[in-house]
PDB file of N, CA, C and O in Angstrom, chain B, residues numbered from 101:
ATOM      1  N   MET B 101     -18.715  43.679  75.207  1.00  0.00           N
ATOM      2  CA  MET B 101     -18.145  43.167  73.974  1.00  0.00           C
ATOM      3  C   MET B 101     -17.021  42.199  74.332  1.00  0.00           C
ATOM      4  O   MET B 101     -16.101  42.557  75.068  1.00  0.00           O
ATOM      5  N   ALA B 102     -17.094  40.994  73.821  1.00  0.00           N
ATOM      6  CA  ALA B 102     -16.077  39.980  74.108  1.00  0.00           C
ATOM      7  C   ALA B 102     -14.864  40.196  73.217  1.00  0.00           C
ATOM      8  O   ALA B 102     -14.982  40.513  72.033  1.00  0.00           O
ATOM      9  N   SER B 103     -13.718  40.018  73.809  1.00  0.00           N
ATOM     10  CA  SER B 103     -12.467  40.168  73.076  1.00  0.00           C
ATOM     11  C   SER B 103     -12.138  38.875  72.343  1.00  0.00           C
ATOM     12  O   SER B 103     -12.463  37.785  72.813  1.00  0.00           O
ATOM     13  N   THR B 104     -11.500  39.002  71.207  1.00  0.00           N
ATOM     14  CA  THR B 104     -11.041  37.822  70.480  1.00  0.00           C
ATOM     15  C   THR B 104     -10.051  37.044  71.321  1.00  0.00           C
ATOM     16  O   THR B 104      -9.957  35.822  71.203  1.00  0.00           O
ATOM     17  N   LEU B 105      -9.312  37.740  72.169  1.00  0.00           N
ATOM     18  CA  LEU B 105      -8.320  37.073  73.000  1.00  0.00           C
ATOM     19  C   LEU B 105      -8.954  36.170  74.043  1.00  0.00           C
ATOM     20  O   LEU B 105      -8.266  35.340  74.636  1.00  0.00           O
ATOM     21  N   ASP B 106     -10.256  36.316  74.278  1.00  0.00           N
ATOM     22  CA  ASP B 106     -10.946  35.402  75.186  1.00  0.00           C
ATOM     23  C   ASP B 106     -10.945  33.981  74.619  1.00  0.00           C
ATOM     24  O   ASP B 106     -11.152  33.018  75.357  1.00  0.00           O
ATOM     25  N   GLN B 107     -10.715  33.852  73.326  1.00  0.00           N
ATOM     26  CA  GLN B 107     -10.697  32.548  72.673  1.00  0.00           C
ATOM     27  C   GLN B 107      -9.343  31.852  72.805  1.00  0.00           C
ATOM     28  O   GLN B 107      -9.208  30.688  72.429  1.00  0.00           O
ATOM     29  N   VAL B 108      -8.343  32.553  73.333  1.00  0.00           N
ATOM     30  CA  VAL B 108      -6.999  31.991  73.487  1.00  0.00           C
ATOM     31  C   VAL B 108      -6.927  31.251  74.812  1.00  0.00           C
ATOM     32  O   VAL B 108      -7.319  31.782  75.851  1.00  0.00           O
ATOM     33  N   SER B 109      -6.426  30.025  74.772  1.00  0.00           N
ATOM     34  CA  SER B 109      -6.334  29.239  76.003  1.00  0.00           C
ATOM     35  C   SER B 109      -5.279  29.822  76.933  1.00  0.00           C
ATOM     36  O   SER B 109      -4.395  30.562  76.502  1.00  0.00           O
ATOM     37  N   ALA B 110      -5.381  29.479  78.215  1.00  0.00           N
ATOM     38  CA  ALA B 110      -4.416  29.955  79.211  1.00  0.00           C
ATOM     39  C   ALA B 110      -3.010  29.456  78.879  1.00  0.00           C
ATOM     40  O   ALA B 110      -2.029  30.167  79.094  1.00  0.00           O
ATOM     41  N   GLU B 111      -2.918  28.248  78.362  1.00  0.00           N
ATOM     42  CA  GLU B 111      -1.614  27.687  77.986  1.00  0.00           C
ATOM     43  C   GLU B 111      -0.967  28.501  76.860  1.00  0.00           C
ATOM     44  O   GLU B 111       0.228  28.794  76.899  1.00  0.00           O
ATOM     45  N   THR B 112      -1.769  28.859  75.866  1.00  0.00           N
ATOM     46  CA  THR B 112      -1.259  29.664  74.755  1.00  0.00           C
ATOM     47  C   THR B 112      -0.879  31.054  75.239  1.00  0.00           C
ATOM     48  O   THR B 112       0.133  31.612  74.815  1.00  0.00           O
ATOM     49  N   GLU B 113      -1.688  31.607  76.121  1.00  0.00           N
ATOM     50  CA  GLU B 113      -1.395  32.924  76.685  1.00  0.00           C
ATOM     51  C   GLU B 113      -0.051  32.913  77.412  1.00  0.00           C
ATOM     52  O   GLU B 113       0.761  33.819  77.226  1.00  0.00           O
ATOM     53  N   GLN B 114       0.183  31.907  78.224  1.00  0.00           N
ATOM     54  CA  GLN B 114       1.447  31.813  78.955  1.00  0.00           C
ATOM     55  C   GLN B 114       2.630  31.644  77.999  1.00  0.00           C
ATOM     56  O   GLN B 114       3.699  32.209  78.228  1.00  0.00           O
ATOM     57  N   ALA B 115       2.441  30.876  76.944  1.00  0.00           N
ATOM     58  CA  ALA B 115       3.508  30.696  75.957  1.00  0.00           C
ATOM     59  C   ALA B 115       3.828  32.017  75.262  1.00  0.00           C
ATOM     60  O   ALA B 115       4.995  32.331  75.030  1.00  0.00           O
ATOM     61  N   LEU B 116       2.799  32.786  74.930  1.00  0.00           N
ATOM     62  CA  LEU B 116       3.008  34.099  74.311  1.00  0.00           C
ATOM     63  C   LEU B 116       3.757  35.039  75.245  1.00  0.00           C
ATOM     64  O   LEU B 116       4.684  35.734  74.830  1.00  0.00           O
ATOM     65  N   ILE B 117       3.352  35.054  76.492  1.00  0.00           N
ATOM     66  CA  ILE B 117       4.009  35.912  77.479  1.00  0.00           C
ATOM     67  C   ILE B 117       5.477  35.525  77.616  1.00  0.00           C
ATOM     68  O   ILE B 117       6.351  36.391  77.643  1.00  0.00           O
ATOM     69  N   ALA B 118       5.746  34.232  77.703  1.00  0.00           N
ATOM     70  CA  ALA B 118       7.126  33.758  77.858  1.00  0.00           C
ATOM     71  C   ALA B 118       7.974  34.121  76.641  1.00  0.00           C
ATOM     72  O   ALA B 118       9.110  34.570  76.788  1.00  0.00           O
ATOM     73  N   GLN B 119       7.430  33.929  75.450  1.00  0.00           N
ATOM     74  CA  GLN B 119       8.174  34.256  74.231  1.00  0.00           C
ATOM     75  C   GLN B 119       8.408  35.758  74.112  1.00  0.00           C
ATOM     76  O   GLN B 119       9.487  36.189  73.705  1.00  0.00           O
ATOM     77  N   ALA B 120       7.405  36.552  74.466  1.00  0.00           N
ATOM     78  CA  ALA B 120       7.557  38.007  74.413  1.00  0.00           C
ATOM     79  C   ALA B 120       8.634  38.464  75.383  1.00  0.00           C
ATOM     80  O   ALA B 120       9.487  39.279  75.031  1.00  0.00           O
ATOM     81  N   GLU B 121       8.597  37.940  76.600  1.00  0.00           N
ATOM     82  CA  GLU B 121       9.608  38.306  77.598  1.00  0.00           C
ATOM     83  C   GLU B 121      11.000  37.885  77.146  1.00  0.00           C
ATOM     84  O   GLU B 121      11.963  38.632  77.321  1.00  0.00           O
ATOM     85  N   ALA B 122      11.112  36.695  76.565  1.00  0.00           N
ATOM     86  CA  ALA B 122      12.411  36.217  76.086  1.00  0.00           C
ATOM     87  C   ALA B 122      12.944  37.092  74.954  1.00  0.00           C
ATOM     88  O   ALA B 122      14.155  37.202  74.763  1.00  0.00           O
ATOM     89  N   SER B 123      12.037  37.708  74.211  1.00  0.00           N
ATOM     90  CA  SER B 123      12.430  38.594  73.117  1.00  0.00           C
ATOM     91  C   SER B 123      12.623  40.030  73.581  1.00  0.00           C
ATOM     92  O   SER B 123      13.058  40.886  72.810  1.00  0.00           O
ATOM     93  N   GLY B 124      12.295  40.293  74.853  1.00  0.00           N
ATOM     94  CA  GLY B 124      12.417  41.649  75.376  1.00  0.00           C
ATOM     95  C   GLY B 124      11.337  42.584  74.860  1.00  0.00           C
ATOM     96  O   GLY B 124      11.552  43.792  74.753  1.00  0.00           O
ATOM     97  N   LEU B 125      10.182  42.029  74.542  1.00  0.00           N
ATOM     98  CA  LEU B 125       9.082  42.812  73.981  1.00  0.00           C
ATOM     99  C   LEU B 125       7.833  42.660  74.826  1.00  0.00           C
ATOM    100  O   LEU B 125       7.689  41.706  75.590  1.00  0.00           O
ATOM    101  N   SER B 126       6.928  43.625  74.671  1.00  0.00           N
ATOM    102  CA  SER B 126       5.605  43.452  75.264  1.00  0.00           C
ATOM    103  C   SER B 126       4.869  42.404  74.428  1.00  0.00           C
ATOM    104  O   SER B 126       5.257  42.119  73.295  1.00  0.00           O
ATOM    105  N   VAL B 127       3.818  41.841  74.989  1.00  0.00           N
ATOM    106  CA  VAL B 127       3.047  40.839  74.245  1.00  0.00           C
ATOM    107  C   VAL B 127       2.479  41.469  72.977  1.00  0.00           C
ATOM    108  O   VAL B 127       2.478  40.838  71.919  1.00  0.00           O
ATOM    109  N   ASP B 128       1.996  42.704  73.073  1.00  0.00           N
ATOM    110  CA  ASP B 128       1.441  43.392  71.912  1.00  0.00           C
ATOM    111  C   ASP B 128       2.495  43.554  70.818  1.00  0.00           C
ATOM    112  O   ASP B 128       2.235  43.248  69.655  1.00  0.00           O
ATOM    113  N   ASP B 129       3.687  44.036  71.189  1.00  0.00           N
ATOM    114  CA  ASP B 129       4.753  44.211  70.198  1.00  0.00           C
ATOM    115  C   ASP B 129       5.207  42.869  69.629  1.00  0.00           C
ATOM    116  O   ASP B 129       5.513  42.767  68.440  1.00  0.00           O
ATOM    117  N   TYR B 130       5.251  41.848  70.470  1.00  0.00           N
ATOM    118  CA  TYR B 130       5.641  40.514  70.010  1.00  0.00           C
ATOM    119  C   TYR B 130       4.640  39.990  68.971  1.00  0.00           C
ATOM    120  O   TYR B 130       5.036  39.462  67.932  1.00  0.00           O
ATOM    121  N   LEU B 131       3.350  40.139  69.258  1.00  0.00           N
ATOM    122  CA  LEU B 131       2.330  39.697  68.310  1.00  0.00           C
ATOM    123  C   LEU B 131       2.401  40.495  67.013  1.00  0.00           C
ATOM    124  O   LEU B 131       2.244  39.932  65.929  1.00  0.00           O
ATOM    125  N   LYS B 132       2.638  41.801  67.115  1.00  0.00           N
ATOM    126  CA  LYS B 132       2.773  42.623  65.907  1.00  0.00           C
ATOM    127  C   LYS B 132       3.938  42.141  65.061  1.00  0.00           C
ATOM    128  O   LYS B 132       3.839  42.082  63.835  1.00  0.00           O
ATOM    129  N   ARG B 133       5.048  41.796  65.716  1.00  0.00           N
ATOM    130  CA  ARG B 133       6.211  41.295  64.980  1.00  0.00           C
ATOM    131  C   ARG B 133       5.876  39.968  64.311  1.00  0.00           C
ATOM    132  O   ARG B 133       6.243  39.747  63.157  1.00  0.00           O
ATOM    133  N   LEU B 134       5.187  39.087  65.020  1.00  0.00           N
ATOM    134  CA  LEU B 134       4.804  37.799  64.435  1.00  0.00           C
ATOM    135  C   LEU B 134       3.893  37.977  63.224  1.00  0.00           C
ATOM    136  O   LEU B 134       3.994  37.241  62.242  1.00  0.00           O
ATOM    137  N   LEU B 135       3.013  38.952  63.309  1.00  0.00           N
ATOM    138  CA  LEU B 135       2.060  39.190  62.227  1.00  0.00           C
ATOM    139  C   LEU B 135       2.649  40.023  61.098  1.00  0.00           C
ATOM    140  O   LEU B 135       2.027  40.179  60.047  1.00  0.00           O
ATOM    141  N   GLY B 136       3.847  40.557  61.313  1.00  0.00           N
ATOM    142  CA  GLY B 136       4.481  41.362  60.280  1.00  0.00           C
ATOM    143  C   GLY B 136       3.947  42.768  60.192  1.00  0.00           C
ATOM    144  O   GLY B 136       4.014  43.388  59.131  1.00  0.00           O
ATOM    145  N   VAL B 137       3.418  43.289  61.283  1.00  0.00           N
ATOM    146  CA  VAL B 137       2.897  44.653  61.267  1.00  0.00           C
ATOM    147  C   VAL B 137       3.649  45.552  62.244  1.00  0.00           C
ATOM    148  O   VAL B 137       3.122  46.582  62.665  1.00  0.00           O
ATOM    149  N   ALA B 138       4.872  45.176  62.607  1.00  0.00           N
ATOM    150  CA  ALA B 138       5.679  46.015  63.490  1.00  0.00           C
ATOM    151  C   ALA B 138       5.947  47.341  62.792  1.00  0.00           C
ATOM    152  O   ALA B 138       6.162  47.375  61.580  1.00  0.00           O
ATOM    153  N   ASN B 139       5.936  48.417  63.542  1.00  0.00           N
ATOM    154  CA  ASN B 139       6.175  49.766  63.024  1.00  0.00           C
ATOM    155  C   ASN B 139       5.166  50.173  61.957  1.00  0.00           C
ATOM    156  O   ASN B 139       5.463  51.011  61.105  1.00  0.00           O
ATOM    157  N   ASN B 140       3.986  49.589  62.001  1.00  0.00           N
ATOM    158  CA  ASN B 140       2.911  49.897  61.061  1.00  0.00           C
ATOM    159  C   ASN B 140       3.305  49.667  59.609  1.00  0.00           C
ATOM    160  O   ASN B 140       2.760  50.312  58.713  1.00  0.00           O
ATOM    161  N   ILE B 141       4.244  48.756  59.363  1.00  0.00           N
ATOM    162  CA  ILE B 141       4.659  48.428  58.010  1.00  0.00           C
ATOM    163  C   ILE B 141       4.263  46.983  57.737  1.00  0.00           C
ATOM    164  O   ILE B 141       4.973  46.060  58.136  1.00  0.00           O
ATOM    165  N   PRO B 142       3.138  46.779  57.060  1.00  0.00           N
ATOM    166  CA  PRO B 142       2.740  45.400  56.787  1.00  0.00           C
ATOM    167  C   PRO B 142       3.746  44.723  55.869  1.00  0.00           C
ATOM    168  O   PRO B 142       4.272  45.347  54.947  1.00  0.00           O
ATOM    169  N   GLN B 143       4.009  43.465  56.117  1.00  0.00           N
ATOM    170  CA  GLN B 143       4.949  42.713  55.303  1.00  0.00           C
ATOM    171  C   GLN B 143       4.179  41.703  54.474  1.00  0.00           C
ATOM    172  O   GLN B 143       3.172  41.146  54.909  1.00  0.00           O
ATOM    173  N   ILE B 144       4.680  41.485  53.271  1.00  0.00           N
ATOM    174  CA  ILE B 144       4.070  40.481  52.409  1.00  0.00           C
ATOM    175  C   ILE B 144       4.484  39.116  52.936  1.00  0.00           C
ATOM    176  O   ILE B 144       5.675  38.822  53.036  1.00  0.00           O
ATOM    177  N   ILE B 145       3.515  38.287  53.270  1.00  0.00           N
ATOM    178  CA  ILE B 145       3.854  36.971  53.805  1.00  0.00           C
ATOM    179  C   ILE B 145       3.438  35.847  52.869  1.00  0.00           C
ATOM    180  O   ILE B 145       3.639  34.670  53.169  1.00  0.00           O
ATOM    181  N   SER B 146       2.863  36.214  51.741  1.00  0.00           N
ATOM    182  CA  SER B 146       2.516  35.192  50.766  1.00  0.00           C
ATOM    183  C   SER B 146       2.564  35.816  49.382  1.00  0.00           C
ATOM    184  O   SER B 146       2.583  37.039  49.237  1.00  0.00           O
ATOM    185  N   GLY B 147       2.582  34.990  48.401  1.00  0.00           N
ATOM    186  CA  GLY B 147       2.615  35.464  47.029  1.00  0.00           C
ATOM    187  C   GLY B 147       3.418  34.504  46.178  1.00  0.00           C
ATOM    188  O   GLY B 147       4.129  33.636  46.684  1.00  0.00           O
ATOM    189  N   SER B 148       3.290  34.678  44.893  1.00  0.00           N
ATOM    190  CA  SER B 148       3.982  33.780  43.978  1.00  0.00           C
ATOM    191  C   SER B 148       5.408  34.255  43.739  1.00  0.00           C
ATOM    192  O   SER B 148       5.765  35.391  44.052  1.00  0.00           O
ATOM    193  N   VAL B 149       6.198  33.377  43.189  1.00  0.00           N
ATOM    194  CA  VAL B 149       7.573  33.722  42.832  1.00  0.00           C
ATOM    195  C   VAL B 149       7.560  34.838  41.792  1.00  0.00           C
ATOM    196  O   VAL B 149       8.395  35.741  41.830  1.00  0.00           O
ATOM    197  N   GLU B 150       6.619  34.770  40.874  1.00  0.00           N
ATOM    198  CA  GLU B 150       6.513  35.792  39.841  1.00  0.00           C
ATOM    199  C   GLU B 150       6.232  37.166  40.450  1.00  0.00           C
ATOM    200  O   GLU B 150       6.791  38.170  40.008  1.00  0.00           O
ATOM    201  N   GLU B 151       5.367  37.211  41.464  1.00  0.00           N
ATOM    202  CA  GLU B 151       5.082  38.481  42.138  1.00  0.00           C
ATOM    203  C   GLU B 151       6.318  39.009  42.846  1.00  0.00           C
ATOM    204  O   GLU B 151       6.564  40.215  42.844  1.00  0.00           O
ATOM    205  N   PHE B 152       7.095  38.124  43.450  1.00  0.00           N
ATOM    206  CA  PHE B 152       8.324  38.528  44.122  1.00  0.00           C
ATOM    207  C   PHE B 152       9.317  39.101  43.110  1.00  0.00           C
ATOM    208  O   PHE B 152       9.901  40.161  43.337  1.00  0.00           O
ATOM    209  N   ILE B 153       9.504  38.398  41.999  1.00  0.00           N
ATOM    210  CA  ILE B 153      10.437  38.868  40.973  1.00  0.00           C
ATOM    211  C   ILE B 153       9.988  40.219  40.427  1.00  0.00           C
ATOM    212  O   ILE B 153      10.815  41.107  40.222  1.00  0.00           O
ATOM    213  N   GLN B 154       8.705  40.380  40.193  1.00  0.00           N
ATOM    214  CA  GLN B 154       8.177  41.647  39.695  1.00  0.00           C
ATOM    215  C   GLN B 154       8.424  42.767  40.701  1.00  0.00           C
ATOM    216  O   GLN B 154       8.786  43.876  40.311  1.00  0.00           O
ATOM    217  N   ALA B 155       8.233  42.492  41.982  1.00  0.00           N
ATOM    218  CA  ALA B 155       8.470  43.502  43.013  1.00  0.00           C
ATOM    219  C   ALA B 155       9.942  43.881  43.065  1.00  0.00           C
ATOM    220  O   ALA B 155      10.270  45.060  43.200  1.00  0.00           O
ATOM    221  N   MET B 156      10.831  42.905  42.961  1.00  0.00           N
ATOM    222  CA  MET B 156      12.270  43.191  42.988  1.00  0.00           C
ATOM    223  C   MET B 156      12.696  43.982  41.761  1.00  0.00           C
ATOM    224  O   MET B 156      13.509  44.901  41.863  1.00  0.00           O
ATOM    225  N   GLU B 157      12.152  43.630  40.602  1.00  0.00           N
ATOM    226  CA  GLU B 157      12.492  44.353  39.381  1.00  0.00           C
ATOM    227  C   GLU B 157      12.001  45.790  39.422  1.00  0.00           C
ATOM    228  O   GLU B 157      12.617  46.670  38.820  1.00  0.00           O
ATOM    229  N   SER B 158      10.902  46.041  40.121  1.00  0.00           N
ATOM    230  CA  SER B 158      10.402  47.413  40.226  1.00  0.00           C
ATOM    231  C   SER B 158      11.332  48.287  41.059  1.00  0.00           C
ATOM    232  O   SER B 158      11.307  49.511  40.936  1.00  0.00           O
ATOM    233  N   LEU B 159      12.153  47.668  41.905  1.00  0.00           N
ATOM    234  CA  LEU B 159      13.102  48.411  42.729  1.00  0.00           C
ATOM    235  C   LEU B 159      14.453  48.601  42.044  1.00  0.00           C
ATOM    236  O   LEU B 159      15.248  49.446  42.456  1.00  0.00           O
ATOM    237  N   ALA B 160      14.707  47.827  41.013  1.00  0.00           N
ATOM    238  CA  ALA B 160      16.020  47.843  40.364  1.00  0.00           C
ATOM    239  C   ALA B 160      16.213  49.112  39.541  1.00  0.00           C
ATOM    240  O   ALA B 160      15.268  49.657  38.970  1.00  0.00           O
ATOM    241  N   GLU B 161      17.462  49.566  39.499  1.00  0.00           N
ATOM    242  CA  GLU B 161      17.804  50.709  38.658  1.00  0.00           C
ATOM    243  C   GLU B 161      17.982  50.216  37.227  1.00  0.00           C
ATOM    244  O   GLU B 161      18.398  49.082  36.991  1.00  0.00           O
ATOM    245  N   LYS B 162      17.663  51.081  36.287  1.00  0.00           N
ATOM    246  CA  LYS B 162      17.775  50.725  34.874  1.00  0.00           C
ATOM    247  C   LYS B 162      19.157  51.112  34.353  1.00  0.00           C
ATOM    248  O   LYS B 162      19.771  52.057  34.849  1.00  0.00           O
ATOM    249  N   ASP B 163      19.635  50.391  33.367  1.00  0.00           N
ATOM    250  CA  ASP B 163      20.888  50.689  32.668  1.00  0.00           C
ATOM    251  C   ASP B 163      22.084  50.821  33.594  1.00  0.00           C
ATOM    252  O   ASP B 163      22.889  51.736  33.421  1.00  0.00           O
ATOM    253  N   VAL B 164      22.222  49.951  34.554  1.00  0.00           N
ATOM    254  CA  VAL B 164      23.375  49.949  35.451  1.00  0.00           C
ATOM    255  C   VAL B 164      24.480  49.129  34.794  1.00  0.00           C
ATOM    256  O   VAL B 164      24.264  47.997  34.360  1.00  0.00           O
ATOM    257  N   GLN B 165      25.664  49.723  34.732  1.00  0.00           N
ATOM    258  CA  GLN B 165      26.802  49.035  34.126  1.00  0.00           C
ATOM    259  C   GLN B 165      27.302  47.939  35.062  1.00  0.00           C
ATOM    260  O   GLN B 165      27.367  48.150  36.273  1.00  0.00           O
ATOM    261  N   PRO B 166      27.651  46.783  34.527  1.00  0.00           N
ATOM    262  CA  PRO B 166      28.177  45.718  35.388  1.00  0.00           C
ATOM    263  C   PRO B 166      29.560  46.092  35.924  1.00  0.00           C
ATOM    264  O   PRO B 166      30.288  46.867  35.303  1.00  0.00           O
ATOM    265  N   LEU B 167      29.904  45.543  37.064  1.00  0.00           N
ATOM    266  CA  LEU B 167      31.218  45.788  37.656  1.00  0.00           C
ATOM    267  C   LEU B 167      32.281  45.018  36.875  1.00  0.00           C
ATOM    268  O   LEU B 167      31.986  43.992  36.263  1.00  0.00           O
ATOM    269  N   PRO B 168      33.528  45.520  36.898  1.00  0.00           N
ATOM    270  CA  PRO B 168      34.605  44.788  36.220  1.00  0.00           C
ATOM    271  C   PRO B 168      34.791  43.405  36.845  1.00  0.00           C
ATOM    272  O   PRO B 168      34.483  43.204  38.020  1.00  0.00           O
ATOM    273  N   ARG B 169      35.287  42.470  36.070  1.00  0.00           N
ATOM    274  CA  ARG B 169      35.487  41.100  36.547  1.00  0.00           C
ATOM    275  C   ARG B 169      36.443  41.032  37.726  1.00  0.00           C
ATOM    276  O   ARG B 169      36.307  40.169  38.593  1.00  0.00           O
ATOM    277  N   ASP B 170      37.416  41.945  37.760  1.00  0.00           N
ATOM    278  CA  ASP B 170      38.413  41.903  38.831  1.00  0.00           C
ATOM    279  C   ASP B 170      38.020  42.761  40.038  1.00  0.00           C
ATOM    280  O   ASP B 170      38.848  42.993  40.918  1.00  0.00           O
ATOM    281  N   PHE B 171      36.780  43.230  40.093  1.00  0.00           N
ATOM    282  CA  PHE B 171      36.306  44.042  41.214  1.00  0.00           C
ATOM    283  C   PHE B 171      36.282  43.182  42.475  1.00  0.00           C
ATOM    284  O   PHE B 171      35.814  42.044  42.460  1.00  0.00           O
ATOM    285  N   SER B 172      36.795  43.751  43.569  1.00  0.00           N
ATOM    286  CA  SER B 172      36.810  43.009  44.828  1.00  0.00           C
ATOM    287  C   SER B 172      36.353  43.911  45.964  1.00  0.00           C
ATOM    288  O   SER B 172      36.167  45.114  45.783  1.00  0.00           O
ATOM    289  N   ARG B 173      36.181  43.332  47.104  1.00  0.00           N
ATOM    290  CA  ARG B 173      35.742  44.081  48.277  1.00  0.00           C
ATOM    291  C   ARG B 173      36.718  45.205  48.612  1.00  0.00           C
ATOM    292  O   ARG B 173      36.294  46.270  49.061  1.00  0.00           O
ATOM    293  N   GLU B 174      37.997  44.992  48.407  1.00  0.00           N
ATOM    294  CA  GLU B 174      39.000  46.011  48.707  1.00  0.00           C
ATOM    295  C   GLU B 174      38.797  47.270  47.868  1.00  0.00           C
ATOM    296  O   GLU B 174      39.196  48.359  48.280  1.00  0.00           O
ATOM    297  N   ASP B 175      38.181  47.131  46.696  1.00  0.00           N
ATOM    298  CA  ASP B 175      37.971  48.278  45.814  1.00  0.00           C
ATOM    299  C   ASP B 175      36.995  49.300  46.385  1.00  0.00           C
ATOM    300  O   ASP B 175      36.979  50.441  45.924  1.00  0.00           O
ATOM    301  N   ILE B 176      36.193  48.936  47.356  1.00  0.00           N
ATOM    302  CA  ILE B 176      35.230  49.894  47.904  1.00  0.00           C
ATOM    303  C   ILE B 176      35.819  50.748  49.013  1.00  0.00           C
ATOM    304  O   ILE B 176      35.202  51.730  49.426  1.00  0.00           O
ATOM    305  N   TYR B 177      37.000  50.394  49.501  1.00  0.00           N
ATOM    306  CA  TYR B 177      37.632  51.147  50.579  1.00  0.00           C
ATOM    307  C   TYR B 177      38.547  52.215  49.999  1.00  0.00           C
ATOM    308  O   TYR B 177      39.155  52.024  48.945  1.00  0.00           O
ATOM    309  N   PHE B 178      38.640  53.342  50.700  1.00  0.00           N
ATOM    310  CA  PHE B 178      39.546  54.404  50.272  1.00  0.00           C
ATOM    311  C   PHE B 178      40.983  53.996  50.573  1.00  0.00           C
ATOM    312  O   PHE B 178      41.246  53.356  51.592  1.00  0.00           O
ATOM    313  N   PRO B 179      41.923  54.366  49.684  1.00  0.00           N
ATOM    314  CA  PRO B 179      43.329  53.996  49.939  1.00  0.00           C
ATOM    315  C   PRO B 179      43.931  54.751  51.106  1.00  0.00           C
ATOM    316  O   PRO B 179      45.099  54.547  51.437  1.00  0.00           O
TER     317      PRO B 179
END
């Protein structure tokens, strides 16, 4: 059975190896990261703006009160 990687030129193979080494990853892990499947978590790499907004809204909490106008970063630290 021929591997799909047999279709990759030697030049491309060397470039992949060099990039993986520069990233401190194995070639397999580097390719997984490029494809968005690192840690077995597929990432959405395409879609419409409407789909993105819908996905973000599905994560949002409902009925959250807005912060006061004078709220600042210092307010999150304990005195």
